[in-house]
Wavefront OBJ file of the C-alpha trace (Angstrom):
o trace
v 5.183 250.319 -322.396
v 2.124 250.352 -320.642
v 0.696 253.386 -321.247
v 0.266 252.197 -325.209
v -2.340 249.880 -324.451
v -5.332 249.905 -326.570
v -8.513 249.554 -325.230
v -12.048 249.337 -325.917
v -13.267 252.493 -324.445
v -11.951 254.397 -322.533
v -15.267 255.260 -320.155
v -15.327 252.862 -316.908
v -18.218 250.262 -316.497
v -18.985 247.270 -313.348
v -19.516 244.836 -316.764
v -16.300 242.721 -315.147
v -18.102 241.742 -312.113
v -20.741 239.533 -314.418
v -17.611 237.238 -314.620
v -13.502 236.431 -313.783
v -11.945 234.876 -316.705
v -15.124 233.154 -317.930
v -11.907 230.065 -319.049
v -14.935 226.706 -318.506
v -17.326 229.040 -320.691
v -14.744 230.170 -323.651
v -13.553 226.332 -323.433
v -17.118 225.282 -324.017
v -17.643 227.592 -326.968
v -14.974 226.701 -328.619
v -17.036 225.758 -331.858
v -19.382 228.129 -331.588
v -16.071 230.802 -331.679
v -14.027 228.659 -334.375
v -17.288 228.650 -336.613
v -18.637 230.725 -339.184
v -22.257 231.834 -337.370
v -20.689 233.594 -333.807
v -23.524 236.235 -333.480
v -26.529 233.909 -333.879
v -25.444 231.140 -332.358
v -24.605 232.381 -329.236
v -27.361 234.127 -328.726
v -28.915 231.152 -329.104
v -26.870 229.717 -326.047
v -28.946 232.092 -323.940
v -32.220 230.569 -323.861
v -31.263 226.734 -325.050
v -27.913 226.503 -322.899
v -27.270 223.709 -325.050
v -23.106 224.050 -324.535
v -21.756 226.948 -322.498
v -23.059 225.543 -319.236
v -24.290 227.939 -317.550
v -27.634 226.992 -315.110
v -29.834 230.004 -315.263
v -30.474 232.692 -317.894
v -30.417 235.306 -315.703
v -26.911 234.064 -315.358
v -26.165 233.825 -318.942
v -28.237 237.392 -319.817
v -25.199 238.410 -317.965
v -22.446 236.802 -319.169
v -23.274 236.327 -322.658
v -22.528 239.699 -323.556
v -19.646 240.301 -322.038
v -18.476 237.082 -323.938
v -19.677 238.819 -326.582
v -17.821 241.893 -325.987
v -14.201 240.450 -325.220
v -14.492 237.948 -328.618
v -15.398 241.425 -330.539
v -11.802 242.780 -329.222
v -9.064 240.293 -330.222
v -6.512 240.562 -332.865
v -7.252 238.271 -335.870
v -6.357 234.856 -335.326
v -6.253 235.213 -331.217
v -8.926 231.889 -331.465
v -6.785 229.827 -333.244
v -3.795 230.212 -331.638
v -6.390 230.427 -327.802
v -7.103 226.819 -328.266
v -4.111 225.816 -328.967
v -2.355 226.817 -325.753
v -1.844 225.058 -322.829
v -5.132 225.926 -319.626
v -2.504 228.054 -317.874
v -2.026 229.949 -320.809
v -5.413 230.054 -321.954
v -5.626 232.002 -317.911
v -3.299 234.444 -319.077
v -5.258 234.497 -322.929
v -8.040 234.806 -320.781
v -6.310 238.144 -319.183
v -5.016 239.725 -321.786
v -8.656 240.007 -322.968
v -10.099 241.475 -320.002
v -7.562 243.822 -319.705
v -8.560 245.115 -323.079
v -11.946 244.788 -322.182
v -12.240 246.819 -319.276
v -10.453 250.198 -318.422
v -11.307 249.998 -314.740
v -9.232 247.064 -314.844
v -6.927 248.226 -316.890
v -6.291 251.021 -314.599
v -5.864 249.446 -311.515
v -3.501 247.214 -313.012
v -1.171 250.212 -313.925
v -1.677 251.904 -311.491
v -1.408 249.453 -308.527
v -0.484 246.338 -308.924
v 2.741 247.011 -311.210
v 4.083 249.905 -309.255
v 3.417 247.133 -306.183
v 5.247 244.452 -307.803
v 8.645 247.257 -308.415
v 8.115 248.392 -305.054
v 7.955 245.654 -302.756
v 5.525 243.552 -304.737
v 2.687 243.141 -301.598
v -1.490 244.237 -302.373
v -4.336 243.872 -300.890
v -7.525 244.747 -300.920
v -7.315 247.854 -299.298
v -4.385 249.287 -302.121
v -7.070 248.394 -305.415
v -10.155 249.924 -302.746
v -8.053 253.267 -302.519
v -7.800 253.443 -306.300
v -10.870 253.211 -306.760
v -11.938 255.396 -304.292
v -9.408 258.070 -306.771
v -11.043 257.328 -309.516
v -15.076 258.018 -307.702
v -13.380 260.877 -306.607
v -12.670 262.055 -310.201
v -15.016 260.426 -312.655
v -19.626 261.092 -311.684
v -20.559 257.970 -312.916
v -18.317 256.163 -311.390
v -18.796 257.721 -308.025
v -22.621 256.716 -308.375
v -21.462 252.961 -308.136
v -22.611 251.189 -304.888
v -20.893 249.963 -302.387
v -21.062 246.206 -302.835
v -20.478 247.221 -306.712
v -16.933 248.229 -305.990
v -16.018 245.378 -303.384
v -17.423 242.891 -306.215
v -14.800 244.746 -308.302
v -11.920 244.563 -305.995
v -12.698 241.155 -305.541
v -13.105 239.955 -308.486
v -9.405 241.837 -309.797
v -7.806 239.900 -307.016
v -9.384 236.332 -308.087
v -7.918 236.339 -311.385
v -4.808 237.682 -310.396
v -4.311 234.789 -308.125
v -6.332 232.389 -310.645
v -3.907 233.373 -313.484
v -0.714 233.015 -310.969
v 0.274 236.797 -310.976
v -0.917 236.662 -306.912
v -1.025 234.430 -304.185
v -3.767 236.180 -301.567
v -0.841 238.346 -300.442
v 2.148 238.491 -302.903
v 2.382 239.228 -306.713
v 4.497 237.404 -308.556
v 6.209 236.960 -312.147
v 3.710 234.024 -313.553
v 5.733 230.554 -313.764
v 6.118 227.424 -316.104
v 4.708 229.337 -319.365
v 6.317 228.976 -322.395
v 8.654 231.929 -324.311
v 6.629 231.278 -327.208
v 3.669 232.304 -325.405
v 5.035 235.522 -324.494
v 6.862 235.554 -328.529
v 2.936 235.540 -329.891
v 2.647 239.612 -327.877
v 5.259 240.167 -328.967
v 4.649 239.506 -332.677
v 0.794 240.945 -332.482
v 2.422 244.982 -331.458
v 1.041 244.180 -328.123
v 4.217 243.803 -325.743
v 2.294 245.796 -323.143
v 0.407 242.625 -322.307
v 4.364 241.009 -320.806
v 4.684 244.336 -318.796
v 1.434 243.730 -317.524
v 2.368 239.817 -316.378
v 5.627 241.178 -314.683
v 7.963 239.591 -317.527
v 9.331 242.525 -318.916
v 10.307 245.616 -317.202
l 1 2 3 4 5 6 7 8 9 10 11 12 13 14 15 16 17 18 19 20 21 22 23 24 25 26 27 28 29 30 31 32 33 34 35 36 37 38 39 40 41 42 43 44 45 46 47 48 49 50 51 52 53 54 55 56 57 58 59 60 61 62 63 64 65 66 67 68 69 70 71 72 73 74 75 76 77 78 79 80 81 82 83 84 85 86 87 88 89 90 91 92 93 94 95 96 97 98 99 100 101 102 103 104 105 106 107 108 109 110 111 112 113 114 115 116 117 118 119 120 121 122 123 124 125 126 127 128 129 130 131 132 133 134 135 136 137 138 139 140 141 142 143 144 145 146 147 148 149 150 151 152 153 154 155 156 157 158 159 160 161 162 163 164 165 166 167 168 169 170 171 172 173 174 175 176 177 178 179 180 181 182 183 184 185 186 187 188 189 190 191 192 193 194 195 196 197 198 199 200 201 202
């Protein structure tokens, strides 16, 4: 059940705007992620930019903390699987980390996308904004977010869904050409809610 999803924190934050899936960045960091000095070597990347390939230091200072955050909540053994998946499967793996890391993204997905998929499968910016407005009406922290932050979260969320293949810009859809062994991994680690989130299971 989706209500059993586990996230790092119930507190909403806007850090998802620092980057979407960050596929290229995670792929570039393979040797660091699989190595034994992840924290120190990743921190060095803020200054050196030797492998991550983010042009400006200001951007690295925004994105690298989010990479650390997502890395910290990944299940044991996740990265060994991740770097053996094909690119589309990697995208879904990173979507899984986004759901677990950012409560705001998970909330939108459960309360908007999943419900929309079951009742006609259309999704637009207004649908997402309505949910953000509802959250803001009940959460003092979110109510202080700027209009531009709300717009960025809205756009970033829909862009990520499109990138992984759950959305074509108008309609939500089941993912295509993803192997059953990929989905089985999430069953095996007792995270079958992710299959529901990806419209694979009811």
